PyMOL CGO cylinders between C-alpha atoms (Angstrom):
from pymol import cmd
from pymol.cgo import CYLINDER

trace = [
    CYLINDER, -22.16, 18.86, 28.47, -24.79, 17.68, 25.98, 0.3, 1, 1, 1, 1, 1, 1,
    CYLINDER, -24.79, 17.68, 25.98, -24.15, 20.74, 23.87, 0.3, 1, 1, 1, 1, 1, 1,
    CYLINDER, -24.15, 20.74, 23.87, -20.39, 20.06, 23.88, 0.3, 1, 1, 1, 1, 1, 1,
    CYLINDER, -20.39, 20.06, 23.88, -20.87, 16.47, 22.86, 0.3, 1, 1, 1, 1, 1, 1,
    CYLINDER, -20.87, 16.47, 22.86, -23.20, 17.44, 20.07, 0.3, 1, 1, 1, 1, 1, 1,
    CYLINDER, -23.20, 17.44, 20.07, -20.72, 20.04, 18.90, 0.3, 1, 1, 1, 1, 1, 1,
    CYLINDER, -20.72, 20.04, 18.90, -17.92, 17.51, 18.73, 0.3, 1, 1, 1, 1, 1, 1,
    CYLINDER, -17.92, 17.51, 18.73, -20.20, 15.07, 16.92, 0.3, 1, 1, 1, 1, 1, 1,
    CYLINDER, -20.20, 15.07, 16.92, -21.19, 17.64, 14.31, 0.3, 1, 1, 1, 1, 1, 1,
    CYLINDER, -21.19, 17.64, 14.31, -17.55, 18.56, 13.68, 0.3, 1, 1, 1, 1, 1, 1,
    CYLINDER, -17.55, 18.56, 13.68, -16.65, 14.90, 13.29, 0.3, 1, 1, 1, 1, 1, 1,
    CYLINDER, -16.65, 14.90, 13.29, -19.38, 14.38, 10.72, 0.3, 1, 1, 1, 1, 1, 1,
    CYLINDER, -19.38, 14.38, 10.72, -18.34, 17.49, 8.85, 0.3, 1, 1, 1, 1, 1, 1,
    CYLINDER, -18.34, 17.49, 8.85, -14.71, 16.39, 8.76, 0.3, 1, 1, 1, 1, 1, 1,
    CYLINDER, -14.71, 16.39, 8.76, -15.72, 12.98, 7.41, 0.3, 1, 1, 1, 1, 1, 1,
    CYLINDER, -15.72, 12.98, 7.41, -17.93, 14.60, 4.79, 0.3, 1, 1, 1, 1, 1, 1,
    CYLINDER, -17.93, 14.60, 4.79, -14.97, 16.65, 3.57, 0.3, 1, 1, 1, 1, 1, 1,
    CYLINDER, -14.97, 16.65, 3.57, -12.72, 13.61, 3.05, 0.3, 1, 1, 1, 1, 1, 1,
    CYLINDER, -12.72, 13.61, 3.05, -12.02, 13.08, -0.66, 0.3, 1, 1, 1, 1, 1, 1,
    CYLINDER, -12.02, 13.08, -0.66, -13.91, 10.33, -2.42, 0.3, 1, 1, 1, 1, 1, 1,
    CYLINDER, -13.91, 10.33, -2.42, -11.03, 8.52, -4.11, 0.3, 1, 1, 1, 1, 1, 1,
    CYLINDER, -11.03, 8.52, -4.11, -13.31, 6.10, -5.96, 0.3, 1, 1, 1, 1, 1, 1,
    CYLINDER, -13.31, 6.10, -5.96, -15.43, 8.90, -7.39, 0.3, 1, 1, 1, 1, 1, 1,
    CYLINDER, -15.43, 8.90, -7.39, -12.37, 10.80, -8.59, 0.3, 1, 1, 1, 1, 1, 1,
    CYLINDER, -12.37, 10.80, -8.59, -10.99, 7.63, -10.15, 0.3, 1, 1, 1, 1, 1, 1,
    CYLINDER, -10.99, 7.63, -10.15, -14.29, 6.96, -11.93, 0.3, 1, 1, 1, 1, 1, 1,
    CYLINDER, -14.29, 6.96, -11.93, -14.31, 10.52, -13.26, 0.3, 1, 1, 1, 1, 1, 1,
    CYLINDER, -14.31, 10.52, -13.26, -10.77, 10.08, -14.53, 0.3, 1, 1, 1, 1, 1, 1,
    CYLINDER, -10.77, 10.08, -14.53, -11.62, 6.95, -16.51, 0.3, 1, 1, 1, 1, 1, 1,
    CYLINDER, -11.62, 6.95, -16.51, -14.73, 8.51, -17.96, 0.3, 1, 1, 1, 1, 1, 1,
    CYLINDER, -14.73, 8.51, -17.96, -12.63, 11.41, -19.21, 0.3, 1, 1, 1, 1, 1, 1,
    CYLINDER, -12.63, 11.41, -19.21, -9.96, 8.97, -20.43, 0.3, 1, 1, 1, 1, 1, 1,
    CYLINDER, -9.96, 8.97, -20.43, -12.48, 7.24, -22.67, 0.3, 1, 1, 1, 1, 1, 1,
    CYLINDER, -12.48, 7.24, -22.67, -13.41, 10.60, -24.13, 0.3, 1, 1, 1, 1, 1, 1,
    CYLINDER, -13.41, 10.60, -24.13, -9.75, 11.46, -24.79, 0.3, 1, 1, 1, 1, 1, 1,
    CYLINDER, -9.75, 11.46, -24.79, -8.71, 8.12, -26.28, 0.3, 1, 1, 1, 1, 1, 1,
    CYLINDER, -8.71, 8.12, -26.28, -9.51, 8.91, -29.95, 0.3, 1, 1, 1, 1, 1, 1,
    CYLINDER, -9.51, 8.91, -29.95, -7.59, 12.21, -29.78, 0.3, 1, 1, 1, 1, 1, 1,
    CYLINDER, -7.59, 12.21, -29.78, -4.75, 10.63, -27.82, 0.3, 1, 1, 1, 1, 1, 1,
    CYLINDER, -4.75, 10.63, -27.82, -4.40, 7.67, -30.19, 0.3, 1, 1, 1, 1, 1, 1,
    CYLINDER, -4.40, 7.67, -30.19, -4.34, 10.02, -33.16, 0.3, 1, 1, 1, 1, 1, 1,
    CYLINDER, -4.34, 10.02, -33.16, -1.66, 12.22, -31.58, 0.3, 1, 1, 1, 1, 1, 1,
    CYLINDER, -1.66, 12.22, -31.58, 0.52, 9.24, -30.68, 0.3, 1, 1, 1, 1, 1, 1,
    CYLINDER, 0.52, 9.24, -30.68, 0.09, 7.80, -34.16, 0.3, 1, 1, 1, 1, 1, 1,
    CYLINDER, 0.09, 7.80, -34.16, 1.33, 11.10, -35.55, 0.3, 1, 1, 1, 1, 1, 1,
    CYLINDER, 1.33, 11.10, -35.55, 4.17, 11.13, -32.97, 0.3, 1, 1, 1, 1, 1, 1,
    CYLINDER, 4.17, 11.13, -32.97, 2.85, 14.40, -31.53, 0.3, 1, 1, 1, 1, 1, 1,
    CYLINDER, 2.85, 14.40, -31.53, 1.89, 13.62, -27.90, 0.3, 1, 1, 1, 1, 1, 1,
    CYLINDER, 1.89, 13.62, -27.90, 2.24, 17.30, -26.99, 0.3, 1, 1, 1, 1, 1, 1,
    CYLINDER, 2.24, 17.30, -26.99, -1.14, 17.88, -28.62, 0.3, 1, 1, 1, 1, 1, 1,
    CYLINDER, -1.14, 17.88, -28.62, -2.88, 16.12, -25.75, 0.3, 1, 1, 1, 1, 1, 1,
    CYLINDER, -2.88, 16.12, -25.75, -0.47, 16.73, -22.86, 0.3, 1, 1, 1, 1, 1, 1,
    CYLINDER, -0.47, 16.73, -22.86, -2.50, 19.71, -21.52, 0.3, 1, 1, 1, 1, 1, 1,
    CYLINDER, -2.50, 19.71, -21.52, -5.70, 17.65, -21.56, 0.3, 1, 1, 1, 1, 1, 1,
    CYLINDER, -5.70, 17.65, -21.56, -4.02, 14.77, -19.75, 0.3, 1, 1, 1, 1, 1, 1,
    CYLINDER, -4.02, 14.77, -19.75, -2.44, 17.17, -17.24, 0.3, 1, 1, 1, 1, 1, 1,
    CYLINDER, -2.44, 17.17, -17.24, -5.87, 18.55, -16.38, 0.3, 1, 1, 1, 1, 1, 1,
    CYLINDER, -5.87, 18.55, -16.38, -7.38, 15.07, -16.12, 0.3, 1, 1, 1, 1, 1, 1,
    CYLINDER, -7.38, 15.07, -16.12, -4.65, 13.78, -13.78, 0.3, 1, 1, 1, 1, 1, 1,
    CYLINDER, -4.65, 13.78, -13.78, -4.76, 16.99, -11.73, 0.3, 1, 1, 1, 1, 1, 1,
    CYLINDER, -4.76, 16.99, -11.73, -8.49, 16.44, -11.18, 0.3, 1, 1, 1, 1, 1, 1,
    CYLINDER, -8.49, 16.44, -11.18, -7.58, 13.10, -9.58, 0.3, 1, 1, 1, 1, 1, 1,
    CYLINDER, -7.58, 13.10, -9.58, -4.99, 14.92, -7.43, 0.3, 1, 1, 1, 1, 1, 1,
    CYLINDER, -4.99, 14.92, -7.43, -2.80, 17.89, -8.41, 0.3, 1, 1, 1, 1, 1, 1,
    CYLINDER, -2.80, 17.89, -8.41, 0.39, 16.34, -6.96, 0.3, 1, 1, 1, 1, 1, 1,
    CYLINDER, 0.39, 16.34, -6.96, 0.26, 13.14, -9.01, 0.3, 1, 1, 1, 1, 1, 1,
    CYLINDER, 0.26, 13.14, -9.01, 2.62, 12.64, -11.93, 0.3, 1, 1, 1, 1, 1, 1,
    CYLINDER, 2.62, 12.64, -11.93, 1.96, 10.83, -15.17, 0.3, 1, 1, 1, 1, 1, 1,
    CYLINDER, 1.96, 10.83, -15.17, 3.97, 9.51, -18.10, 0.3, 1, 1, 1, 1, 1, 1,
    CYLINDER, 3.97, 9.51, -18.10, 3.20, 7.59, -21.25, 0.3, 1, 1, 1, 1, 1, 1,
    CYLINDER, 3.20, 7.59, -21.25, 5.75, 4.82, -21.66, 0.3, 1, 1, 1, 1, 1, 1,
    CYLINDER, 5.75, 4.82, -21.66, 6.33, 1.94, -24.00, 0.3, 1, 1, 1, 1, 1, 1,
    CYLINDER, 6.33, 1.94, -24.00, 4.27, -0.93, -22.63, 0.3, 1, 1, 1, 1, 1, 1,
    CYLINDER, 4.27, -0.93, -22.63, 5.55, -4.33, -21.58, 0.3, 1, 1, 1, 1, 1, 1,
    CYLINDER, 5.55, -4.33, -21.58, 2.59, -6.28, -22.97, 0.3, 1, 1, 1, 1, 1, 1,
    CYLINDER, 2.59, -6.28, -22.97, 0.73, -3.49, -24.77, 0.3, 1, 1, 1, 1, 1, 1,
    CYLINDER, 0.73, -3.49, -24.77, 1.95, -0.84, -27.20, 0.3, 1, 1, 1, 1, 1, 1,
    CYLINDER, 1.95, -0.84, -27.20, 1.67, 1.96, -24.61, 0.3, 1, 1, 1, 1, 1, 1,
    CYLINDER, 1.67, 1.96, -24.61, 1.60, 2.20, -20.83, 0.3, 1, 1, 1, 1, 1, 1,
    CYLINDER, 1.60, 2.20, -20.83, -0.06, 5.00, -18.89, 0.3, 1, 1, 1, 1, 1, 1,
    CYLINDER, -0.06, 5.00, -18.89, 1.70, 5.49, -15.56, 0.3, 1, 1, 1, 1, 1, 1,
    CYLINDER, 1.70, 5.49, -15.56, 0.06, 7.63, -12.87, 0.3, 1, 1, 1, 1, 1, 1,
    CYLINDER, 0.06, 7.63, -12.87, 2.45, 7.82, -9.95, 0.3, 1, 1, 1, 1, 1, 1,
    CYLINDER, 2.45, 7.82, -9.95, 2.50, 9.03, -6.36, 0.3, 1, 1, 1, 1, 1, 1,
    CYLINDER, 2.50, 9.03, -6.36, 6.32, 9.06, -6.59, 0.3, 1, 1, 1, 1, 1, 1,
    CYLINDER, 6.32, 9.06, -6.59, 6.68, 7.38, -3.22, 0.3, 1, 1, 1, 1, 1, 1,
    CYLINDER, 6.68, 7.38, -3.22, 4.36, 9.76, -1.32, 0.3, 1, 1, 1, 1, 1, 1,
    CYLINDER, 4.36, 9.76, -1.32, 2.18, 7.57, 0.94, 0.3, 1, 1, 1, 1, 1, 1,
    CYLINDER, 2.18, 7.57, 0.94, -0.44, 10.33, 1.27, 0.3, 1, 1, 1, 1, 1, 1,
    CYLINDER, -0.44, 10.33, 1.27, -1.13, 10.04, -2.46, 0.3, 1, 1, 1, 1, 1, 1,
    CYLINDER, -1.13, 10.04, -2.46, -1.34, 6.26, -2.65, 0.3, 1, 1, 1, 1, 1, 1,
    CYLINDER, -1.34, 6.26, -2.65, -5.10, 6.10, -1.89, 0.3, 1, 1, 1, 1, 1, 1,
    CYLINDER, -5.10, 6.10, -1.89, -5.62, 8.04, -5.12, 0.3, 1, 1, 1, 1, 1, 1,
    CYLINDER, -5.62, 8.04, -5.12, -3.40, 5.80, -7.24, 0.3, 1, 1, 1, 1, 1, 1,
    CYLINDER, -3.40, 5.80, -7.24, -4.81, 2.67, -5.57, 0.3, 1, 1, 1, 1, 1, 1,
    CYLINDER, -4.81, 2.67, -5.57, -8.37, 3.74, -6.44, 0.3, 1, 1, 1, 1, 1, 1,
    CYLINDER, -8.37, 3.74, -6.44, -7.26, 4.78, -9.93, 0.3, 1, 1, 1, 1, 1, 1,
    CYLINDER, -7.26, 4.78, -9.93, -5.68, 1.41, -10.68, 0.3, 1, 1, 1, 1, 1, 1,
    CYLINDER, -5.68, 1.41, -10.68, -8.57, -0.54, -9.14, 0.3, 1, 1, 1, 1, 1, 1,
    CYLINDER, -8.57, -0.54, -9.14, -10.99, 1.21, -11.51, 0.3, 1, 1, 1, 1, 1, 1,
    CYLINDER, -10.99, 1.21, -11.51, -8.76, 0.92, -14.59, 0.3, 1, 1, 1, 1, 1, 1,
    CYLINDER, -8.76, 0.92, -14.59, -10.00, -0.90, -17.68, 0.3, 1, 1, 1, 1, 1, 1,
    CYLINDER, -10.00, -0.90, -17.68, -8.58, -4.30, -18.55, 0.3, 1, 1, 1, 1, 1, 1,
    CYLINDER, -8.58, -4.30, -18.55, -5.29, -3.98, -20.47, 0.3, 1, 1, 1, 1, 1, 1,
    CYLINDER, -5.29, -3.98, -20.47, -5.67, -4.09, -24.23, 0.3, 1, 1, 1, 1, 1, 1,
    CYLINDER, -5.67, -4.09, -24.23, -3.27, -4.62, -27.10, 0.3, 1, 1, 1, 1, 1, 1,
    CYLINDER, -3.27, -4.62, -27.10, -2.87, -0.82, -27.18, 0.3, 1, 1, 1, 1, 1, 1,
    CYLINDER, -2.87, -0.82, -27.18, -2.86, 0.25, -23.50, 0.3, 1, 1, 1, 1, 1, 1,
    CYLINDER, -2.86, 0.25, -23.50, -1.78, -1.03, -20.11, 0.3, 1, 1, 1, 1, 1, 1,
    CYLINDER, -1.78, -1.03, -20.11, -1.88, 0.88, -16.81, 0.3, 1, 1, 1, 1, 1, 1,
    CYLINDER, -1.88, 0.88, -16.81, 0.50, 1.19, -13.85, 0.3, 1, 1, 1, 1, 1, 1,
    CYLINDER, 0.50, 1.19, -13.85, 0.35, 3.10, -10.56, 0.3, 1, 1, 1, 1, 1, 1,
    CYLINDER, 0.35, 3.10, -10.56, 4.15, 3.34, -10.40, 0.3, 1, 1, 1, 1, 1, 1,
    CYLINDER, 4.15, 3.34, -10.40, 6.96, 3.19, -12.91, 0.3, 1, 1, 1, 1, 1, 1,
    CYLINDER, 6.96, 3.19, -12.91, 7.41, -0.57, -13.35, 0.3, 1, 1, 1, 1, 1, 1,
    CYLINDER, 7.41, -0.57, -13.35, 10.68, -2.45, -13.28, 0.3, 1, 1, 1, 1, 1, 1,
    CYLINDER, 10.68, -2.45, -13.28, 12.44, -3.16, -16.55, 0.3, 1, 1, 1, 1, 1, 1,
    CYLINDER, 12.44, -3.16, -16.55, 11.98, -6.86, -17.39, 0.3, 1, 1, 1, 1, 1, 1,
    CYLINDER, 11.98, -6.86, -17.39, 15.75, -7.41, -17.69, 0.3, 1, 1, 1, 1, 1, 1,
    CYLINDER, 15.75, -7.41, -17.69, 17.81, -4.40, -16.57, 0.3, 1, 1, 1, 1, 1, 1,
    CYLINDER, 17.81, -4.40, -16.57, 21.05, -6.18, -17.46, 0.3, 1, 1, 1, 1, 1, 1,
    CYLINDER, 21.05, -6.18, -17.46, 20.15, -5.70, -21.14, 0.3, 1, 1, 1, 1, 1, 1,
    CYLINDER, 20.15, -5.70, -21.14, 19.76, -1.92, -20.78, 0.3, 1, 1, 1, 1, 1, 1,
    CYLINDER, 19.76, -1.92, -20.78, 22.36, 0.64, -21.86, 0.3, 1, 1, 1, 1, 1, 1,
    CYLINDER, 22.36, 0.64, -21.86, 21.99, 4.23, -20.64, 0.3, 1, 1, 1, 1, 1, 1,
    CYLINDER, 21.99, 4.23, -20.64, 23.40, 7.43, -22.09, 0.3, 1, 1, 1, 1, 1, 1,
    CYLINDER, 23.40, 7.43, -22.09, 24.87, 9.93, -19.64, 0.3, 1, 1, 1, 1, 1, 1,
    CYLINDER, 24.87, 9.93, -19.64, 26.37, 12.77, -21.62, 0.3, 1, 1, 1, 1, 1, 1,
    CYLINDER, 26.37, 12.77, -21.62, 29.06, 11.28, -23.85, 0.3, 1, 1, 1, 1, 1, 1,
    CYLINDER, 29.06, 11.28, -23.85, 29.05, 8.01, -21.91, 0.3, 1, 1, 1, 1, 1, 1,
    CYLINDER, 29.05, 8.01, -21.91, 27.14, 4.83, -22.79, 0.3, 1, 1, 1, 1, 1, 1,
    CYLINDER, 27.14, 4.83, -22.79, 26.97, 2.57, -19.76, 0.3, 1, 1, 1, 1, 1, 1,
    CYLINDER, 26.97, 2.57, -19.76, 25.70, -1.00, -19.69, 0.3, 1, 1, 1, 1, 1, 1,
    CYLINDER, 25.70, -1.00, -19.69, 23.61, -1.81, -16.62, 0.3, 1, 1, 1, 1, 1, 1,
    CYLINDER, 23.61, -1.81, -16.62, 24.75, -5.40, -16.99, 0.3, 1, 1, 1, 1, 1, 1,
    CYLINDER, 24.75, -5.40, -16.99, 28.07, -4.29, -15.49, 0.3, 1, 1, 1, 1, 1, 1,
    CYLINDER, 28.07, -4.29, -15.49, 26.47, -2.85, -12.34, 0.3, 1, 1, 1, 1, 1, 1,
    CYLINDER, 26.47, -2.85, -12.34, 27.26, -4.64, -9.09, 0.3, 1, 1, 1, 1, 1, 1,
    CYLINDER, 27.26, -4.64, -9.09, 25.39, -4.08, -5.84, 0.3, 1, 1, 1, 1, 1, 1,
    CYLINDER, 25.39, -4.08, -5.84, 26.37, -4.71, -2.23, 0.3, 1, 1, 1, 1, 1, 1,
    CYLINDER, 26.37, -4.71, -2.23, 23.19, -5.31, -0.21, 0.3, 1, 1, 1, 1, 1, 1,
    CYLINDER, 23.19, -5.31, -0.21, 22.78, -5.23, 3.57, 0.3, 1, 1, 1, 1, 1, 1,
    CYLINDER, 22.78, -5.23, 3.57, 19.35, -6.47, 4.63, 0.3, 1, 1, 1, 1, 1, 1,
    CYLINDER, 19.35, -6.47, 4.63, 17.74, -4.99, 7.75, 0.3, 1, 1, 1, 1, 1, 1,
    CYLINDER, 17.74, -4.99, 7.75, 14.88, -7.42, 8.33, 0.3, 1, 1, 1, 1, 1, 1,
    CYLINDER, 14.88, -7.42, 8.33, 13.64, -5.56, 11.42, 0.3, 1, 1, 1, 1, 1, 1,
    CYLINDER, 13.64, -5.56, 11.42, 13.21, -2.33, 9.45, 0.3, 1, 1, 1, 1, 1, 1,
    CYLINDER, 13.21, -2.33, 9.45, 12.20, -4.12, 6.25, 0.3, 1, 1, 1, 1, 1, 1,
    CYLINDER, 12.20, -4.12, 6.25, 14.77, -2.28, 4.12, 0.3, 1, 1, 1, 1, 1, 1,
    CYLINDER, 14.77, -2.28, 4.12, 18.00, -2.93, 2.25, 0.3, 1, 1, 1, 1, 1, 1,
    CYLINDER, 18.00, -2.93, 2.25, 21.02, -0.62, 2.46, 0.3, 1, 1, 1, 1, 1, 1,
    CYLINDER, 21.02, -0.62, 2.46, 22.99, -0.71, -0.77, 0.3, 1, 1, 1, 1, 1, 1,
    CYLINDER, 22.99, -0.71, -0.77, 26.23, 0.34, -2.41, 0.3, 1, 1, 1, 1, 1, 1,
    CYLINDER, 26.23, 0.34, -2.41, 26.18, 0.58, -6.20, 0.3, 1, 1, 1, 1, 1, 1,
    CYLINDER, 26.18, 0.58, -6.20, 29.28, 0.02, -8.32, 0.3, 1, 1, 1, 1, 1, 1,
    CYLINDER, 29.28, 0.02, -8.32, 30.00, 0.33, -12.03, 0.3, 1, 1, 1, 1, 1, 1,
    CYLINDER, 30.00, 0.33, -12.03, 33.52, -0.02, -13.45, 0.3, 1, 1, 1, 1, 1, 1,
    CYLINDER, 33.52, -0.02, -13.45, 33.24, 3.28, -15.33, 0.3, 1, 1, 1, 1, 1, 1,
    CYLINDER, 33.24, 3.28, -15.33, 31.99, 5.45, -12.46, 0.3, 1, 1, 1, 1, 1, 1,
    CYLINDER, 31.99, 5.45, -12.46, 35.36, 7.19, -12.21, 0.3, 1, 1, 1, 1, 1, 1,
    CYLINDER, 35.36, 7.19, -12.21, 34.81, 8.67, -15.69, 0.3, 1, 1, 1, 1, 1, 1,
    CYLINDER, 34.81, 8.67, -15.69, 31.63, 10.48, -14.58, 0.3, 1, 1, 1, 1, 1, 1,
    CYLINDER, 31.63, 10.48, -14.58, 31.05, 13.85, -12.93, 0.3, 1, 1, 1, 1, 1, 1,
    CYLINDER, 31.05, 13.85, -12.93, 29.17, 14.02, -9.63, 0.3, 1, 1, 1, 1, 1, 1,
    CYLINDER, 29.17, 14.02, -9.63, 25.72, 14.49, -11.17, 0.3, 1, 1, 1, 1, 1, 1,
    CYLINDER, 25.72, 14.49, -11.17, 26.20, 11.56, -13.56, 0.3, 1, 1, 1, 1, 1, 1,
    CYLINDER, 26.20, 11.56, -13.56, 27.54, 9.41, -10.71, 0.3, 1, 1, 1, 1, 1, 1,
    CYLINDER, 27.54, 9.41, -10.71, 24.40, 10.12, -8.70, 0.3, 1, 1, 1, 1, 1, 1,
    CYLINDER, 24.40, 10.12, -8.70, 22.22, 9.25, -11.69, 0.3, 1, 1, 1, 1, 1, 1,
    CYLINDER, 22.22, 9.25, -11.69, 24.17, 6.04, -12.27, 0.3, 1, 1, 1, 1, 1, 1,
    CYLINDER, 24.17, 6.04, -12.27, 23.71, 5.12, -8.62, 0.3, 1, 1, 1, 1, 1, 1,
    CYLINDER, 23.71, 5.12, -8.62, 19.92, 5.41, -8.53, 0.3, 1, 1, 1, 1, 1, 1,
    CYLINDER, 19.92, 5.41, -8.53, 18.94, 4.64, -12.12, 0.3, 1, 1, 1, 1, 1, 1,
    CYLINDER, 18.94, 4.64, -12.12, 19.96, 0.94, -11.99, 0.3, 1, 1, 1, 1, 1, 1,
    CYLINDER, 19.96, 0.94, -11.99, 18.00, 0.48, -8.75, 0.3, 1, 1, 1, 1, 1, 1,
    CYLINDER, 18.00, 0.48, -8.75, 14.83, 2.06, -10.15, 0.3, 1, 1, 1, 1, 1, 1,
    CYLINDER, 14.83, 2.06, -10.15, 15.12, 0.06, -13.36, 0.3, 1, 1, 1, 1, 1, 1,
    CYLINDER, 15.12, 0.06, -13.36, 15.63, -3.17, -11.40, 0.3, 1, 1, 1, 1, 1, 1,
    CYLINDER, 15.63, -3.17, -11.40, 12.98, -2.74, -8.71, 0.3, 1, 1, 1, 1, 1, 1,
    CYLINDER, 12.98, -2.74, -8.71, 10.45, -0.33, -10.15, 0.3, 1, 1, 1, 1, 1, 1,
    CYLINDER, 10.45, -0.33, -10.15, 9.34, 2.84, -8.43, 0.3, 1, 1, 1, 1, 1, 1,
    CYLINDER, 9.34, 2.84, -8.43, 7.12, 1.38, -5.70, 0.3, 1, 1, 1, 1, 1, 1,
    CYLINDER, 7.12, 1.38, -5.70, 9.39, -1.44, -4.53, 0.3, 1, 1, 1, 1, 1, 1,
    CYLINDER, 9.39, -1.44, -4.53, 12.38, 0.93, -4.53, 0.3, 1, 1, 1, 1, 1, 1,
    CYLINDER, 12.38, 0.93, -4.53, 10.48, 3.46, -2.42, 0.3, 1, 1, 1, 1, 1, 1,
    CYLINDER, 10.48, 3.46, -2.42, 9.29, 0.80, 0.04, 0.3, 1, 1, 1, 1, 1, 1,
    CYLINDER, 9.29, 0.80, 0.04, 12.41, -1.30, 0.49, 0.3, 1, 1, 1, 1, 1, 1,
    CYLINDER, 12.41, -1.30, 0.49, 15.53, 0.77, -0.15, 0.3, 1, 1, 1, 1, 1, 1,
    CYLINDER, 15.53, 0.77, -0.15, 17.22, 2.26, 2.89, 0.3, 1, 1, 1, 1, 1, 1,
    CYLINDER, 17.22, 2.26, 2.89, 20.60, 3.99, 2.60, 0.3, 1, 1, 1, 1, 1, 1,
    CYLINDER, 20.60, 3.99, 2.60, 21.94, 4.20, -0.96, 0.3, 1, 1, 1, 1, 1, 1,
    CYLINDER, 21.94, 4.20, -0.96, 25.60, 4.96, -1.62, 0.3, 1, 1, 1, 1, 1, 1,
    CYLINDER, 25.60, 4.96, -1.62, 28.03, 4.95, -4.54, 0.3, 1, 1, 1, 1, 1, 1,
    CYLINDER, 28.03, 4.95, -4.54, 30.93, 2.50, -4.32, 0.3, 1, 1, 1, 1, 1, 1,
    CYLINDER, 30.93, 2.50, -4.32, 34.23, 3.67, -5.80, 0.3, 1, 1, 1, 1, 1, 1,
    CYLINDER, 34.23, 3.67, -5.80, 35.56, 0.08, -5.89, 0.3, 1, 1, 1, 1, 1, 1,
    CYLINDER, 35.56, 0.08, -5.89, 33.66, -3.15, -6.31, 0.3, 1, 1, 1, 1, 1, 1,
    CYLINDER, 33.66, -3.15, -6.31, 32.57, -4.53, -2.91, 0.3, 1, 1, 1, 1, 1, 1,
    CYLINDER, 32.57, -4.53, -2.91, 33.68, -8.08, -2.12, 0.3, 1, 1, 1, 1, 1, 1,
    CYLINDER, 33.68, -8.08, -2.12, 30.11, -9.21, -1.52, 0.3, 1, 1, 1, 1, 1, 1,
    CYLINDER, 30.11, -9.21, -1.52, 28.58, -7.61, -4.61, 0.3, 1, 1, 1, 1, 1, 1,
    CYLINDER, 28.58, -7.61, -4.61, 25.83, -9.25, -6.66, 0.3, 1, 1, 1, 1, 1, 1,
    CYLINDER, 25.83, -9.25, -6.66, 24.23, -8.56, -10.04, 0.3, 1, 1, 1, 1, 1, 1,
    CYLINDER, 24.23, -8.56, -10.04, 20.99, -6.68, -10.59, 0.3, 1, 1, 1, 1, 1, 1,
    CYLINDER, 20.99, -6.68, -10.59, 18.77, -9.72, -11.16, 0.3, 1, 1, 1, 1, 1, 1,
    CYLINDER, 18.77, -9.72, -11.16, 20.04, -11.40, -7.99, 0.3, 1, 1, 1, 1, 1, 1,
    CYLINDER, 20.04, -11.40, -7.99, 19.51, -8.12, -6.16, 0.3, 1, 1, 1, 1, 1, 1,
    CYLINDER, 19.51, -8.12, -6.16, 15.92, -7.92, -7.45, 0.3, 1, 1, 1, 1, 1, 1,
    CYLINDER, 15.92, -7.92, -7.45, 15.20, -11.43, -6.16, 0.3, 1, 1, 1, 1, 1, 1,
    CYLINDER, 15.20, -11.43, -6.16, 16.64, -10.54, -2.75, 0.3, 1, 1, 1, 1, 1, 1,
    CYLINDER, 16.64, -10.54, -2.75, 14.51, -7.39, -2.40, 0.3, 1, 1, 1, 1, 1, 1,
    CYLINDER, 14.51, -7.39, -2.40, 11.35, -9.14, -3.59, 0.3, 1, 1, 1, 1, 1, 1,
    CYLINDER, 11.35, -9.14, -3.59, 11.92, -11.87, -1.01, 0.3, 1, 1, 1, 1, 1, 1,
    CYLINDER, 11.92, -11.87, -1.01, 12.28, -9.22, 1.69, 0.3, 1, 1, 1, 1, 1, 1,
    CYLINDER, 12.28, -9.22, 1.69, 9.11, -7.51, 0.50, 0.3, 1, 1, 1, 1, 1, 1,
    CYLINDER, 9.11, -7.51, 0.50, 7.16, -10.76, 0.79, 0.3, 1, 1, 1, 1, 1, 1,
    CYLINDER, 7.16, -10.76, 0.79, 8.52, -11.40, 4.29, 0.3, 1, 1, 1, 1, 1, 1,
    CYLINDER, 8.52, -11.40, 4.29, 7.62, -7.84, 5.30, 0.3, 1, 1, 1, 1, 1, 1,
    CYLINDER, 7.62, -7.84, 5.30, 4.08, -8.27, 4.02, 0.3, 1, 1, 1, 1, 1, 1,
    CYLINDER, 4.08, -8.27, 4.02, 4.44, -6.00, 0.99, 0.3, 1, 1, 1, 1, 1, 1,
]
cmd.load_cgo(trace, "trace")
C-alpha cells in the first residue's frame, strides 16, 4: 500500500512538473520582442512587414504554436500587436500571461490579447466583392438568456439580398465582431442567424454593444 501511494505521489509531482510555465514563456516572448523591435519598426516604416513575419511567427509559436497574431492599426498608438487565442479557453492562460507581462503602451505600440472592438462600428464601411456596405445600417434582434449568460441574435442589413451566401455569412458575423471585439463575442454570443427582413424589435450596433456589456458584467465577465 505504501508503495502504491508513493507511486501515485511521484506521478502527481511529475505531471505538475510538466505543466507549462505560462509566465516564463511570456517573459521569453517579451525579451525576444525587444530584440526584434528595431527590425520590426524599420520594416513597418518601409511598408514591408513581410520581412519580419517569419521572426514574429517563430516568437509567437514559442509562446504556443496554436496562437494567432496580427499587427493592426492602434486605437491610441500607431500600431497594435494582437496575440489571440481565437476563443479557445485552453489557450487563454498563455494570452493572459502574455498580456500581464506586456510593456506599458507607447506612442508607437499597444498590445491586445484579442481583436478589440472598433470604437464606433456605425462609422465603418466594409467591402464584400463589388459591394460597399455601411455597418451603420445593420440592425440586430437580441434575445438575452441570463441563465446561460449569452445573447441569441439575428442580424439584418437592407442590402443582404444582393449578396451570395458566403458574403451573407461574412456580413452576419463581421458587424458583431467589430461591435463586441473577439473576446466578448466569443463569451457572450449564443445562436447567430441572418435575418432576411428587419425584425420588429431590432436595435443598432451601439445599443447592442451596451446590452451585451451589461450582460457580461452581470455574468461576472
